[in-house]
Phi, psi and omega in degrees: 000321182295323180294319180296322181286331181291332181222101188291318182223141175272169180300323182291340181258345186288122178290329178293315179297318179296319181295316180292322177297318177296322178298316180297310181297318180295317180297314180296317181296311181296316179297318180298314180296316181297317181293322179300310181291326178296313181297317179297320178295321179294321179295316177298320178296320179297316179296316180296319180297314179299317180296315180296320180295317179295320179296320179297320176298316180299317180298321178296318180292321177298316178296318180295318179295318177300317180296322180294316179293319179297322178296318178299314181298320180296325179293319179295317179297323178298318181298325181294344180260000179282153182297321183297315181288321181293342178293336181056026178261130186296321183288312182294310182293322180295317178298319181294318181294330183262011177286159182297325181297321180281322182298326182291345181273349186229157177286164182294331183265015179258126183256143176233121179240143177245126180241152175274188185291342179258019175066025174271139181289124178270308179199171179212161175278120182291139184204126181287341186260347185259161175288168180292330181227156175276120186259016180290334178228128181281336182236103182296334183294340181274356179279127178302135185254350183255003177217155175293146189217133171249127178274175178288163176292141182236124176237117183238154175299136179092346177268130180277340185223135175296150178224166172213147186273145173229132182232144177216142185284144175244127182243128179243120177056025176078351183241299181293136183228151176214185180218132178260121188243126181225148176253123180279128181268133178295345179301334177298331184265338185298332180297331178286325185277328184295325182271359184282133177245117175259098189068219178265319186236013179280176183204172182242141175240133176254136181228154178275178179292344178265002180088006178281141181281118178271328182213134175214131184305328182291345179298333181297320184266320186265353184086157183285138178232156176277098183234152170248160184296332179292339178291341180273346180127355176282133181253139177049053184268115176256106187303327185277344184239352183296132181224152174234081186292333181224157179305126181210160181246151178226140179258124183259181184292342177282002178083000181258154175258143182228146169281119190253142170221154185213137174225140181235135177266104177288344181285317184237013167059061169208155181234154178236129175249133171250135182232115178248125183303136179297329181298328177299314181292322178296326178295318177293322179294326179297323178296321178295318180296319180296318178297319179295320179295318178297322178295319179296317179297316179299317178298320181294318180295315181297318180297318179296318180295317179296318179296319178297319179295317179296325179295320182287326182273344179244312187297311182295312178301318180294327177296318177297320180295322178296318178299318180297317180294326178293325177297319178293324178298329179274021178065023176267079185278356183264013178293147179292163178294150179269137184231142175234038180071221184258024181292128178249013179277195183300320180294318177297317179295324179295319179295321179294315179297322179295319179296321177295319178296320179301317181294319180294320180297318181298325181287323186263352187298316183296321182290325184276337187297323182291330181264352190294313185296316179296317181294319180296321179295313180297317179297319180297317180295312181295322181295318180296316179297316182294319180296317178298317179295316180295322180296315178298319181295318180295318180295316181294323185278341188241353188234141174285126187296324186285308187266344184076005179274161172303140178276185185297321180295316181296315183292330176292325175296320178296321179296319179299319178296319180292323176297319178296321181289323183293335177293339178264319186267336182059030176263144185286157166214157189229160176249145172234113180264126187239136176225134179282127183288137174055036182295325179298322178297324178296314179298316183291327184276313188250349180102164185290332178296322175294320177300322178296319179296319178298316179300315180296318182296316179296317180297314181295321181295314181294316180299325180290342181265000186267159172283172184298326185261003173282157185229133173231137180220157176276120186270340180149133178060235179261021183256141177231150178235128180248134177250122183245093178293154176053041182224129177275181188294321181292321177294322179295323178296322178295317179297317180298318178297326177296319176302309185301315182294319182294319180292321180298325180275358185279136175243120184254125182265126176222116184056238179261013185252146170249115187253131175250138180231160173229164179228154174244137188231138174244132185241132175217158178258142178296128179244119183299331179286331180273329187085170186294312185298315181291325177296321177294323178298326178295321176295323179295322177296316178299321178297315180298321177298320177295323179296319185278351182244023171125347181064178180051053180207166176250126178241125182259128177270104180283148181302333182293341182277348180285125184276164178293330177297323177297317180294319180295317179297319179296321180296320179295316180297316181293326178294318178297320181296319178293000000 
């Protein structure tokens, strides 16, 4: 006895200890899950941000490259309108093309040739770095002469820089015609790509419309090579149709993974790829994970400390109070008052109230002790009688005697409770109205005792298929009503079909007979505008429809079939009820 009084509750029995332990575990679990999803979301955001930033850079470079090519074309078109070029004179045009003013507008490796209408060379811009002729087109006659024309990108052995031809028509006096032919050097665009930084170690690749690599950073050190984008590890790469709709990674032949973005210029037929190493993004993601882990550890430590503090300020005083109360329970009314110092909080107020109660008990104990046994016996007898009577009354008033299911009154109370609950949760619930097919024939053929067995079997089968919070009751005769909380119309139809199939497969033994029965079911959803009774009537209508169209089926009453007259009648009924 002394051991029990010294320690009223163990840690395993203490509700405070259990609550605080649950608080710690819940906090750590919730914080862990939240941090996990937060970290994952931040990593996804980081990848999306990197992808969007790289795509924005590509678009800027594409726009800059388009402007550079457009500027080159405008300069050639401008030259075709100058008097010197329009003269189509080799001496005049040649001097003009090789003048310092014109030379400053073009790169050293860019050639400008002037041809007459018969594709004969009139003059050319002298250049120590360029070939004597532009070899991008073998047949000058196939170049359109009445419109400006850009040829495809050309990469040849021995050329350090890709080029493409641009041609523009020259008209003299409305009759004589010629063509000014220039090769655009890709060197004009490399300055935009060389300075571009994709992350810390990423890079940009430029490709032609045929998939040939026009620019690769390694060309600076290793020299230019004739490569295609597929040589790097891209498979089935169509430069004009390749898209990166969402952030994605690609693994190349160097064994590394890269965050890829792509932009294509349909105006001047070249594409730009940006590749940022995945390891860069993983390094940034690692920092996010470490911060999240430190936050989780800090949260766990703080929660444990707070829980320990709460245990000492609540658990120990309550434990002392429990010991004191046990002493009083053992008729030890002479124990001293319990004190918790000057505490005026809930524990202090509880100790004061307990001491007052202790004093009152001591005063009245002697007067009550003589009457206690007699009173307790009488109360116990009366309570037992009353409870038995009440229990019988409750069972009789709420339960169908034959099937043991809730009766019509009971199930309507359940419906009222569900209607009250749905006003708070806004979750759907449905009714399933069930009727046993040809039940009168069963009674007429085998007798009412057989009919009772059929009713019990159907009730037990349906009840066995329900969830714990579903409700089935006998609505009257051979009719049953099922209430399915938190279930929409499609789910209720599935449940109803399960009822129908199970009953159809059921074999009921009566005397020497094996009786098979079927049921017809009507399903409706509770409609707040109709109210419970009218919603049940919709299920009854669906049931009647099933009866008249062959029985042994499930008929669902869809909300669209409810007429406006039904809603108006329901509104009048509910107004009268209110």
